[in-house]
C-alpha atoms as one frame of an Amber mdcrd trajectory, in Angstrom:
protein
  27.399  16.643  11.885  24.195  16.888   9.863  24.270  18.430   6.411  21.492
  20.520   4.859  20.647  17.482   2.699  20.269  15.321   5.779  18.215  17.976
   7.578  15.821  18.304   4.642  15.555  14.528   4.219  14.752  14.145   7.916
  12.149  16.906   7.715  10.599  15.363   4.597  10.651  11.904   6.212   8.867
  13.233   9.300   6.305  15.132   7.232   5.527  12.048   5.132   5.668   9.312
   7.769   4.175  11.177  10.722   2.316  14.069   9.111   0.803  12.897   5.852
  -0.094   9.506   7.254  -2.420  11.497   9.539  -3.631  13.776   6.743  -1.250
  16.606   7.651   2.147  17.847   6.514   2.669  21.586   7.032   6.321  21.566
   5.909   6.051  18.768   3.327   6.126  20.939   0.205   8.879  23.230   1.425
  11.102  20.320   2.431  10.515  18.593  -0.926  11.228  21.843  -2.775  14.540
  22.245  -0.938  15.512  18.671  -1.811  14.756  19.241  -5.491  17.678  21.636
  -5.829  20.279  19.620  -3.926  22.793  17.120  -5.262  21.888  13.911  -3.448
  23.900  10.731  -3.065  22.548   7.487  -4.521  21.338   6.418  -1.072  19.653
   9.780  -0.468  18.032   9.668  -3.912  16.643   6.202  -3.176  15.263   7.454
   0.151  13.698  10.443  -1.586  12.038   8.241  -4.217  10.617   5.986  -1.498
   9.200   8.985   0.357   7.797  10.455  -2.866   6.079   7.129  -3.513   4.555
   7.259  -0.028   3.207  10.752  -0.789   1.570   9.732  -4.068   0.245   6.508
  -2.569  -1.305   8.422   0.355  -2.896  10.971  -1.961  -4.412   8.234  -4.107
  -5.631   6.040  -1.257  -6.763   8.376   1.529  -9.634  10.837   1.548  -8.768
  12.520   4.852  -6.092  14.960   3.679  -5.891  18.486   5.107  -7.392  21.133
   2.827  -4.184  23.196   2.830  -2.301  20.263   1.292  -4.902  19.910  -1.447
  -4.596  23.550  -2.522  -2.607  23.547  -5.751  -0.054  26.300  -6.334  -0.485
  27.389  -9.944   2.502  29.730  -9.675   4.685  26.614  -9.447   5.338  24.669
 -12.625   3.540  21.367 -13.105   6.894  19.566 -13.214   7.080  20.277  -9.467
   4.339  17.789  -8.655   4.613  18.378  -4.885   2.961  21.787  -5.394  -0.017
  20.107  -7.100  -1.079  17.564  -4.492  -4.758  18.401  -4.920  -4.589  17.541
  -8.619  -2.924  14.235  -7.782  -5.515  13.518  -5.090  -8.371  14.275  -7.496
  -6.739  12.286 -10.314  -6.479  15.380 -12.524  -2.699  15.790 -12.586  -1.070
  14.875 -15.942   0.471  11.454 -15.264   3.202  11.950 -17.859   4.702  14.745
 -15.737   5.297  12.491 -12.748   8.643  10.741 -12.439   8.385   7.272 -13.939
   8.662   5.550 -10.559   5.580   7.432  -9.317   3.391   6.879 -12.372   2.684
   3.257 -11.467   1.125   4.399  -8.168  -0.946   7.175  -9.669  -4.322   6.515
 -11.177  -5.510   9.486 -13.205  -9.237   9.736 -12.716 -11.813  12.036 -11.291
 -12.597  11.190  -7.674 -15.984  12.824  -8.198 -16.905  10.383 -10.972
């Protein structure tokens, strides 16, 4: 039987691998938010970090990202980077607030420059 952790990981996986890779991801933020408050096993945490890396890598490398994903949510704290995907995409997000494993993928810069 699936657990809520498994359900959210599957949703996040699908949003990242099948949605974001095509510039979409309507449930990406909500699934990531749900995962942020759950106690995950070591295996689940490793899966989550891999998916997070795919998100940051996609935001840095691809220009064709849906506008709704690039709208930052200022009501959410900056420590919840998944609510600030536009800032990451534009290179304006404070790198020091990203988890260490994601910082190496992120290149703070202005895409307009």
